[in-house]
C-alpha positions, 0 to 999 in steps of 0.5 A: 499499500502506498500510505502507511502509518497515517490516520484515517479520515474516511470512517467506516459505518460499523452497524450497517442496520442501525438506521444511521445516516447512511441509510437516509437516502431513498435510492442509489444515485446514477449518472446515466438515468434509471436504465439497466443495472441502475434502474434495479438498484434504484427501485431497491433503495436502502434495500441495496445498502442493506444487501451490501452490508450482509454481503460484505459484513457489517464493517466491510462496507466503507462510507466517506465524509465530506472532508474525505472528498477532493475539491475536484469530485463536484459530481453530486450523485458520486458524492451522495452514493459514496457517503451514504451507501458506500463501497466495500472495503474489500470486494475480492478483486477490488480494494478500496483506498482507506488510509487517506481522504480520496485523492486525484491521480496527480496527488496519489503519484505525487505522494508515491514519488516523495516516498520513492516508490519505483512503480510510477507510470511513465505518463499520466492521463490528460485531466489526471487532476480531475480523476480520482482514485478509488482503489486498486484491482491487482498489480498496476491497475486502479479504479478511478472516478471522473470528478466531474461526470462520475464515470468509473475508469480503469487505469494501468500503471504499466502501460499508462492506459485509461478505459472506461469501465462503469457508468457510475459508482452505483454500477460499480458497487452492484457489480462487486456485490454481484461478483462477491455472491457468485464467489461466496461459497454456499451462496445459492439463489435465495439462501444466505450462507450461514 
């Protein structure tokens, strides 16, 4: 991990079903309107927040506070989703950055440069100051969210390539939930593991 021994600014909501502020909204936010997966999660609203908590554990869903957002994250539906619903801290294939407030890709690599990490990309994508790093997939791969549009992107350090991945963070959360359900032992349609 890039950042060690630093205080955590983002907060986990330990009791997902306790009626806290994390469940005050009526549905998931989406940048693409209500079509496809986003429409399905919007209809279920708070039920999806509870499903995330049930799937990843009471402390496994990470929600950010306003102070954790960089100024470049101006897309309001993304801000609301990250603070009210959250993302899995460890989604199996995806690990959320939780050691510092969210940072732009430019800030992320400036920090890595300062601490002498040898895995820096040769070039950064255009507008890297508007791309916010959410976390990592596996060696040299990161998930980013565009601060203005809310689009989720895949970034590869080694090849310095940036590609669209998901329409928004709600779709990302749903995909992580679905993938985790499919790979959890004993998860059969309609039957929860003991």
